Each structure stands twice: as structure tokens, then as C-alpha cells.
C-alpha positions as CSV (number, residue, x, y, z in Angstrom):
1,M,-0.8,-40.0,45.0
2,D,-0.6,-43.8,45.4
3,W,-4.2,-44.1,44.3
4,I,-3.5,-42.1,41.1
5,K,-0.4,-44.3,40.4
6,S,-2.5,-47.4,41.1
7,N,-5.5,-46.2,39.0
8,P,-4.0,-44.0,36.2
9,F,-6.9,-44.5,33.8
10,V,-9.6,-43.5,36.3
11,A,-7.5,-40.5,37.4
12,A,-7.0,-39.3,33.8
13,L,-10.7,-39.8,33.0
14,S,-11.8,-37.9,36.1
15,G,-9.4,-35.0,35.4
16,G,-10.5,-34.8,31.8
17,T,-14.1,-34.8,32.8
18,L,-13.4,-31.9,35.3
19,I,-11.7,-29.8,32.7
20,A,-14.5,-30.5,30.2
21,C,-17.1,-29.4,32.7
22,I,-15.2,-26.2,33.4
23,L,-14.9,-25.5,29.7
24,L,-18.6,-26.2,29.1
25,F,-19.5,-23.9,31.9
26,F,-17.4,-21.1,30.5
27,L,-18.9,-21.5,27.0
28,A,-22.4,-21.7,28.3
29,S,-21.9,-18.4,30.2
30,K,-20.8,-16.6,27.1
31,A,-23.6,-18.0,25.1
32,A,-26.1,-16.9,27.7
33,S,-24.7,-13.4,27.6
34,R,-24.9,-13.3,23.8
35,L,-28.5,-14.5,24.0
36,D,-29.4,-11.8,26.5
37,S,-27.8,-9.2,24.2
38,A,-29.5,-10.5,21.1
39,K,-32.9,-10.6,22.9
40,E,-32.5,-7.1,24.0
41,G,-31.7,-5.9,20.5
42,F,-34.6,-7.9,19.2
43,D,-37.0,-6.3,21.7
44,T,-35.8,-2.8,20.8
45,A,-36.1,-3.4,17.1
46,F,-39.6,-4.9,17.6
47,M,-40.7,-1.9,19.5
48,Q,-39.4,0.5,16.8
49,V,-41.1,-1.5,14.0
50,S,-44.3,-1.6,15.9
51,K,-44.1,2.2,16.3
52,Y,-43.4,2.8,12.7
53,E,-46.2,0.5,11.6
54,R,-48.6,2.8,13.4
55,T,-47.3,6.0,11.6
56,E,-48.8,7.3,8.4
57,L,-45.5,7.1,6.4
58,Y,-44.8,3.4,7.1
59,P,-43.2,2.1,3.9
60,K,-46.2,0.7,2.0
61,V,-47.1,1.1,-1.6
62,T,-49.8,3.7,-1.0
63,N,-47.5,5.8,1.3
64,R,-44.7,5.6,-1.2
65,D,-46.9,6.9,-4.0
66,A,-48.2,9.7,-1.8
67,K,-44.7,10.7,-0.8
68,K,-43.6,10.8,-4.5
69,K,-46.6,13.0,-5.4
70,A,-45.8,15.4,-2.5
71,L,-42.2,15.7,-3.6
72,A,-43.2,16.3,-7.2
73,D,-45.7,19.0,-6.2
74,Y,-43.0,20.7,-4.0
75,S,-40.6,20.6,-6.9
76,D,-43.2,22.2,-9.2
77,S,-43.9,24.9,-6.7
78,I,-40.2,25.7,-6.5
79,D,-40.0,26.0,-10.4
80,Q,-43.0,28.3,-10.4
81,L,-41.5,30.5,-7.7
82,R,-38.2,30.6,-9.5
83,S,-39.8,31.6,-12.8
84,L,-41.1,34.8,-11.1
85,F,-37.5,36.0,-11.0
86,D,-36.6,35.1,-14.6
87,D,-36.9,38.8,-15.7
88,Y,-34.1,39.7,-13.2
89,R,-31.6,37.1,-14.4
90,V,-28.9,37.7,-16.9
91,A,-27.4,34.6,-18.3
92,E,-24.2,36.3,-19.0
93,V,-23.2,39.9,-18.4
94,K,-21.0,40.8,-21.4
95,P,-18.5,43.6,-21.1
96,I,-18.9,46.6,-23.4
97,A,-16.3,48.9,-24.8
98,T,-15.0,51.4,-22.1
99,Q,-15.7,54.3,-24.4
100,A,-19.3,53.2,-25.0
101,F,-19.8,52.9,-21.2
102,T,-18.4,56.5,-20.7
103,V,-20.8,57.8,-23.3
104,R,-23.8,56.1,-21.7
105,L,-22.7,57.4,-18.3
106,K,-22.5,61.0,-19.4
107,A,-25.8,60.8,-21.2
108,A,-27.6,59.3,-18.2
109,N,-26.1,61.8,-15.8
110,K,-27.2,64.7,-18.1
111,E,-30.8,63.2,-18.3
112,V,-31.1,62.8,-14.5
113,T,-29.6,66.3,-13.8
114,K,-32.1,67.9,-16.2
115,A,-35.0,66.0,-14.5
116,F,-33.9,67.3,-11.0
117,K,-33.5,70.9,-12.2
118,E,-36.9,70.9,-13.9
119,G,-38.4,69.8,-10.7
120,G,-36.7,72.5,-8.7
121,T,-34.4,70.1,-6.8
122,E,-30.9,71.2,-5.8
123,I,-28.1,68.7,-6.4
124,P,-24.4,68.7,-5.5
125,D,-22.0,70.5,-7.8
126,D,-20.1,67.2,-8.3
127,F,-23.2,65.1,-8.8
128,F,-22.4,62.1,-11.0
129,M,-25.0,59.4,-9.9
130,G,-22.5,57.6,-7.7
131,F,-20.0,57.1,-10.5
132,E,-17.8,60.1,-9.5
133,S,-14.6,58.0,-9.9
134,Y,-15.3,57.7,-13.6
135,R,-15.7,61.4,-14.3
136,N,-12.1,61.7,-15.4
137,K,-11.0,58.1,-16.0
138,M,-12.1,55.1,-18.0
139,A,-13.6,51.9,-16.4
140,E,-11.8,48.6,-16.4
141,S,-12.9,46.5,-19.4
142,E,-13.8,43.5,-17.2
143,S,-16.2,45.6,-15.2
144,T,-18.1,47.5,-17.9
145,G,-20.9,45.0,-18.2
146,L,-21.8,45.1,-14.6
147,L,-21.3,48.8,-14.4
148,D,-23.6,49.3,-17.4
149,Y,-26.3,47.2,-15.7
150,Q,-25.9,49.3,-12.5
151,L,-26.0,52.5,-14.5
152,S,-29.4,51.6,-16.1
153,A,-30.8,50.7,-12.7
154,V,-29.6,53.8,-10.7
155,R,-30.8,56.0,-13.6
156,H,-34.3,54.5,-13.3
157,A,-34.2,55.0,-9.5
158,L,-33.0,58.6,-9.6
159,L,-35.6,59.6,-12.3
160,K,-38.3,58.3,-9.9
161,L,-36.7,60.4,-7.1
162,A,-36.9,63.4,-9.5
163,E,-40.6,62.7,-10.1
164,A,-41.1,62.8,-6.3
165,R,-39.7,66.4,-6.3
166,P,-37.5,66.6,-3.2
167,S,-36.1,70.0,-2.4
168,E,-32.5,68.8,-2.4
169,V,-30.4,65.7,-3.1
170,I,-27.6,65.7,-0.6
171,S,-25.6,62.7,-1.8
172,V,-25.7,59.5,-3.9
173,Y,-23.3,56.7,-3.0
174,R,-22.7,53.6,-4.9
175,E,-20.8,50.7,-3.3
176,P,-17.8,49.7,-5.5
177,I,-17.6,46.1,-6.9
178,P,-14.4,44.0,-6.9
179,E,-14.2,44.0,-10.7
180,E,-13.5,47.7,-10.7
181,S,-10.1,47.1,-9.0
182,G,-9.3,44.0,-11.1
183,T,-10.4,41.5,-8.5
184,A,-12.6,38.5,-9.3
185,Y,-15.9,38.3,-7.5
186,E,-16.2,35.3,-5.1
187,V,-19.6,33.7,-5.1
188,S,-20.7,32.6,-1.6
189,E,-22.2,29.3,-0.8
190,N,-25.9,28.9,-1.7
191,E,-26.0,32.4,-3.2
192,V,-29.0,32.9,-5.5
193,A,-28.5,36.6,-6.3
194,R,-25.8,39.3,-6.4
195,K,-26.5,42.6,-4.7
196,F,-25.2,46.0,-5.5
197,G,-25.6,48.6,-2.7
198,Y,-26.6,52.2,-3.0
199,E,-27.2,55.0,-0.4
200,V,-29.3,58.1,-1.2
201,V,-29.7,61.1,1.1
202,F,-32.2,63.8,0.3
203,K,-34.4,66.5,1.8
204,G,-38.0,67.1,1.0
205,P,-41.6,67.0,2.1
206,E,-43.2,63.8,3.4
207,T,-44.8,63.1,0.0
208,S,-41.4,62.9,-1.8
209,A,-40.1,60.3,0.7
210,R,-43.2,58.3,0.4
211,E,-43.3,58.3,-3.4
212,F,-39.6,57.4,-3.7
213,I,-39.8,54.5,-1.3
214,S,-42.9,53.3,-3.0
215,A,-41.1,53.5,-6.4
216,L,-38.3,51.3,-5.0
217,G,-40.8,48.8,-3.9
218,N,-42.1,48.5,-7.5
219,V,-40.0,45.6,-8.9
220,D,-40.6,46.6,-12.5
221,P,-38.2,46.6,-14.3
222,Y,-35.5,46.3,-11.6
223,Y,-35.6,44.3,-8.4
224,F,-34.6,46.7,-5.6
225,I,-34.5,45.7,-1.9
226,V,-34.8,48.5,0.7
227,R,-32.3,47.6,3.5
228,A,-32.5,50.6,5.8
229,I,-34.4,53.9,6.1
230,R,-33.7,56.7,8.5
231,I,-36.0,59.8,8.5
232,R,-35.7,62.7,10.9
233,N,-37.2,66.2,11.0
234,E,-35.2,69.1,9.6
235,K,-35.5,70.8,13.0
236,N,-34.5,69.0,16.2
237,D,-37.1,70.9,18.3
238,P,-40.8,69.9,18.0
239,P,-43.3,72.5,16.9
240,R,-44.7,74.7,19.6
241,V,-48.2,76.0,20.1
242,S,-47.0,79.5,19.2
243,D,-45.9,78.2,15.8
244,A,-49.6,77.8,14.7
245,K,-50.7,80.9,12.8
246,F,-54.5,80.9,12.2
247,K,-56.0,83.8,10.3
248,S,-58.9,85.7,11.8
249,L,-62.4,85.3,10.4
250,A,-62.4,88.8,8.9
251,V,-59.1,88.2,7.2
252,E,-60.3,84.8,5.8
253,V,-63.4,86.4,4.4
254,K,-61.5,89.4,3.0
255,E,-58.9,87.2,1.2
256,S,-61.1,84.5,0.0
257,G,-64.2,86.6,-0.8
258,S,-66.4,83.8,0.5
259,A,-68.4,83.5,3.6
260,D,-67.6,79.8,3.9
261,A,-63.9,80.3,4.7
262,G,-63.0,78.9,8.0
263,F,-66.6,78.5,9.3
264,N,-66.6,74.8,9.6
265,F,-63.5,74.9,11.8
266,F,-65.4,76.9,14.4
267,E,-68.6,74.9,14.0
268,N,-68.0,73.0,17.3
269,F,-67.7,76.3,19.2
270,Q,-71.0,77.9,18.1
271,A,-72.9,77.0,21.2
272,D,-70.7,79.1,23.4
273,A,-70.1,81.9,20.9
274,V,-71.0,85.4,21.6
275,V,-71.7,87.9,18.9
276,P,-69.7,91.1,19.3
277,E,-71.7,94.2,19.9
278,E,-70.3,95.8,16.8
279,V,-69.8,93.9,13.6
280,A,-67.5,95.3,10.9
281,E,-69.3,96.4,7.8
282,G,-69.6,93.6,5.2
283,Q,-68.4,90.9,7.7
284,V,-70.4,87.7,7.6
285,V,-71.0,85.7,10.7
286,P,-72.0,82.0,10.9
287,E,-75.7,81.2,10.9
288,G,-75.7,79.7,14.4
289,I,-74.0,82.7,15.9
290,A,-76.3,85.0,14.1
291,E,-79.4,83.2,15.5
292,Q,-78.0,83.3,19.0
293,G,-77.2,87.0,18.7
294,A,-80.8,87.6,17.6
295,E,-82.2,85.9,20.7
296,Q,-80.0,88.1,22.8
297,G,-81.2,91.2,21.1
298,A,-78.3,91.7,18.7
299,E,-79.1,92.2,15.0
300,P,-77.0,90.1,12.6
301,V,-75.6,92.1,9.8
302,Q,-75.9,89.3,7.2
303,E,-77.0,85.7,7.3
304,Q,-74.8,83.0,5.8
305,A,-75.8,82.4,2.2
306,E,-75.2,78.7,2.0
307,E,-74.2,75.8,4.2
308,A,-70.5,75.8,5.1
309,Q,-68.3,73.3,3.2
310,P,-66.0,70.8,5.1
311,A,-62.7,72.5,6.0
312,D,-59.5,71.2,4.4
313,S,-57.7,69.5,7.2
314,S,-54.4,69.6,5.4
315,K,-54.5,73.4,5.6
316,I,-55.1,73.2,9.3
317,L,-52.2,70.8,9.7
318,A,-50.0,73.0,7.6
319,Q,-50.7,75.9,9.9
320,V,-49.7,73.8,12.9
321,L,-46.6,72.0,11.4
322,G,-45.5,74.7,9.0
323,G,-43.3,74.0,6.0
324,E,-40.8,71.8,7.8
325,E,-39.1,69.2,5.6
326,L,-37.6,65.7,6.3
327,L,-34.1,64.5,6.0
328,V,-34.2,61.0,4.5
329,F,-31.5,58.3,4.3
330,V,-32.3,55.2,2.2
331,R,-30.0,52.2,1.8
332,F,-31.1,49.8,-0.9
333,D,-29.7,47.0,-3.0
334,L,-30.0,46.3,-6.7
335,T,-30.5,42.5,-7.1
336,L,-29.2,40.5,-10.0
337,F,-30.4,36.9,-9.7
338,S,-28.1,34.1,-10.8
339,P,-29.0,31.8,-13.6
340,S,-31.3,29.0,-12.5
341,E,-30.1,25.5,-12.1
342,N,-32.0,22.3,-12.9
343,L,-32.9,20.6,-9.6
344,P,-32.9,16.8,-9.5
345,K,-36.4,15.3,-9.8
346,P,-37.7,13.3,-6.9
């Protein structure tokens, strides 16, 4: 302490120097830390830039022009695809008078009912094309436009079903729309089309099911989307061997009056065939069997006049499967596409 009192200037200078050294050390440490952090960020950015420079889409003039061209081509392809659905867009579905809709509904139902009856198809007593709720009441004025569009589409679909000639139409169900109860329809996000659901249940041969489903797949003039199909046999038990009823050779010849009837079906069995000792008068036997009988000493009554024609396989299948029909359930949607929007150009 005496030395400090004796040398105040030197003591003050030494203390200031010590404090300055400590402060400089602290600042230098912080600067070094920032330098290390900055260098690390620089190295990371340098590696990323080096990586991007090696890629094809590095921002250069040529890559920019190629990217713009690709986006323009993509936009054009979307416009072309969207134009394919222009026929199924309605800019505005305008309501019609409720009385006018009722008149159209009754006329369409009469036309479809007549088509089914002419084809021999049974229909329910209360058949009204899925519009049964409007048999004795008027439609809401706000819903008549959409209902009229649905009416035209379901009339088209049911006329195609009548052309397929099912044996019976069991039911036709139309899914109600919110406008029928006075509720506004809420458009979901990114919705491009509105769908109206139908369910048809009918019974008929396989051809009627195939023709009706094919007609729904034809998008002219309405765009139908088949959502679900269920087909089952009319009988739960599979056909048995005893269900097959093949006519005898003599009966085939007697009924058809031709020696060709049924011969081709037995063609594969001629090698092991044996000619009966007695042949009914007027009965014709296949040529192969006749020749084999001649070798064994039997005299054929009559040789086959001409070569046997190919047998009709559908007749053979019908004899095995019988006349069983199919029960068919089809759920499909009528699609009404929304008006197109102008997309921003790239």
C-alpha cells in the first residue's frame, strides 16, 4: 500500500493496463466465436451452391427458358384435358316452372314404362324413375333446374336398360339433393364436379347386365361413373351334373330333321364308339362309327350325307347352366362438371 501511495501514477497506469488487457481478451474471444460461426455458415453455403451448380436446373438463362417452356406446355395440356369435359358443363342451371317439370316427369315416366313393357320387362307397381316423392306433390322452385337435368339423364339410362331387356326391374333409387328440402348446396374444396347418385337393381340374363353396364360407360351424352356393382346368381346353389339335360341322338335327328345334329359333340368319342346291333329305322349314325361297325361285321343303315358342322357351344352351355338369371345391383353417379376457371399463366 505504501508503494501505491508513493507511486500513484505508476499504480494507476498498471491498473488501467490490466483492465484494458482483460477487456481486450474478452472482446477477442467473442470475435473469434463470431468468426468461427461465420466461417461455418460460409462453408455450408459454399457446399450448397457447389451442389446446385452441378444440377440441371441451376438458375441460368438456358435453364430458365427451358423451365418456362415446360410450364407453358403443362398449362396447355391441362387446358386440352379440361376441354374434353366442356360438353358436361352447365354454366348456369336455371330453374324451370314447377308445373313444367311435373309435365316432363310424367311424360318421361310414361315413355320409359312403355319401353320396359314392350321388352317384356316387369317393373314395380309404383315405378316412377326414382322420383316417387313427386308423384303427388310439386317440386321446390329452387330445385327444378337440377331435377330436370337429372330427369333427362336417368331417362336416358333407363331407356338403355330397357334395350338390354332384363326380365325384371326391382328398384330404382335416386339420392335426394339438398335443394329439394330448401337447403343450399355446399361446394367442397377443390371440387371440379357435382355428382348425383343412383342405384338400380334388376334381374335378367348375363347379356342384359353386360349391355347396361357398357351403356353407362358410354359418356355420350351424359357422363356416368359406375361406383359399385354386385352380381349374384338367382339361385344360391351351384348347378349340379344332374341339371344337364342332353337329348339323345335319335331325338336330335327326329326333331331337327338333319343328320348333322349333335354329331360334332360326339366327334371325340368315335374311336371308342360301338355300333349297336340293331339300328332304328331311318336313324343316321356318324361316318366314323359306321366305318368301325363295318369292320366289325355290322352293316350301317345309312352313311352321313355331308360333313358335320361345328356344334353351337352356347347350346351346350345352356343345357348345363339352364335358364338361370342374375340379380344385379349397380350404383352409379351422374356427373355435372363445374364451369372452368382461367388458370394463371406461368
